[in-house]
C-alpha positions as CSV (number, residue, x, y, z in Angstrom):
1,M,26.1,7.1,-29.8
2,K,25.2,10.5,-27.6
3,A,21.8,10.1,-27.4
4,E,21.9,6.3,-26.3
5,N,24.9,7.2,-23.4
6,W,22.3,9.6,-22.6
7,T,19.5,7.3,-22.1
8,N,21.5,5.0,-20.7
9,E,22.7,7.4,-17.9
10,I,19.2,8.1,-17.4
11,L,18.4,4.8,-17.1
12,E,20.5,3.9,-14.4
13,S,20.1,7.2,-12.3
14,T,17.6,5.2,-10.4
15,N,20.2,2.2,-9.4
16,G,21.2,2.3,-5.5
17,M,18.0,4.4,-4.8
18,M,15.6,3.0,-1.5
19,K,12.2,3.0,-1.5
20,V,10.2,5.2,0.9
21,L,8.1,3.4,2.9
22,P,4.8,5.5,4.4
23,S,3.7,5.1,8.4
24,K,1.3,2.9,8.8
25,L,-0.8,5.7,10.4
26,L,-0.9,7.8,7.4
27,F,-1.7,4.4,5.5
28,D,-5.0,3.7,7.6
29,K,-6.0,7.4,7.4
30,I,-5.5,7.4,3.5
31,Q,-7.5,3.7,3.8
32,N,-10.2,5.3,6.3
33,R,-10.7,8.0,4.1
34,I,-11.3,6.3,1.1
35,N,-13.7,4.1,2.6
36,L,-15.7,6.7,3.9
37,E,-16.2,8.5,0.4
38,N,-20.1,8.2,-1.2
39,R,-20.4,5.8,-3.8
40,V,-23.1,5.7,-6.1
41,S,-25.5,2.7,-5.9
42,N,-26.1,0.9,-8.7
43,K,-29.5,1.6,-8.6
44,W,-28.6,5.0,-10.4
45,I,-26.2,3.8,-12.7
46,F,-29.0,1.6,-14.5
47,I,-31.7,4.7,-14.2
48,A,-29.0,7.0,-15.6
49,A,-28.2,4.6,-18.5
50,A,-31.8,4.0,-19.0
51,S,-32.2,7.3,-19.1
52,F,-29.6,8.0,-22.1
53,A,-31.0,4.9,-24.7
54,L,-34.7,6.7,-23.6
55,L,-33.3,10.2,-25.2
56,I,-31.1,8.5,-27.9
57,S,-34.0,6.3,-29.3
58,I,-36.4,9.5,-29.1
59,N,-34.0,11.6,-31.4
60,I,-33.4,9.1,-33.7
61,S,-37.4,8.5,-34.2
62,L,-37.4,12.4,-34.5
63,L,-34.9,12.4,-37.3
64,K,-36.6,9.5,-38.8
65,S,-39.9,11.7,-38.9
66,S,-38.6,14.7,-39.9
67,S,-36.9,12.9,-43.0
68,F,-40.2,11.7,-44.0
69,K,-42.1,15.0,-43.2
70,S,-39.4,16.4,-46.1
71,N,-40.1,14.1,-48.3
72,T,-44.0,14.6,-48.7
73,Q,-43.1,18.1,-48.1
74,T,-40.8,18.3,-51.4
75,E,-43.1,16.1,-53.7
76,T,-46.0,18.8,-52.3
77,V,-43.9,21.4,-54.0
78,I,-42.9,19.5,-57.2
79,S,-46.5,18.6,-57.2
80,T,-47.8,22.2,-57.7
81,I,-45.3,23.6,-60.4
82,S,-46.5,23.9,-63.9
83,N,-45.3,21.2,-66.3
84,T,-45.7,24.4,-69.0
85,N,-42.6,26.9,-69.5
86,Q,-44.9,29.7,-69.4
87,L,-44.3,32.1,-66.6
88,Y,-47.5,33.9,-67.2
C-alpha cells in the first residue's frame, strides 16, 4: 500500500505545472541549424549497401570453397594411410 501511495504521489506531482514555451527566435535558430546540416545523398547509401552485399557474397563464396578444399585434403590424407596395421 505504501508503494502504491508513493507511486500516486509521483504521478500527481506534475499536476498544475505550466508548459514552458521557447522564444520564436530560438526556435527559428534551431530549425535553421537543422536545415543546414549536411545530408548523405541516396546515391552514397546505395553504393554502401551494394558494397556490403558484395563483401558478404565474397565471404560466403570463400567459405564454401574452403570447406570443399578441406574435404579433398582429408580424402587425400585418408587415401595415403595404409590399410594394414604394420607400423614398419
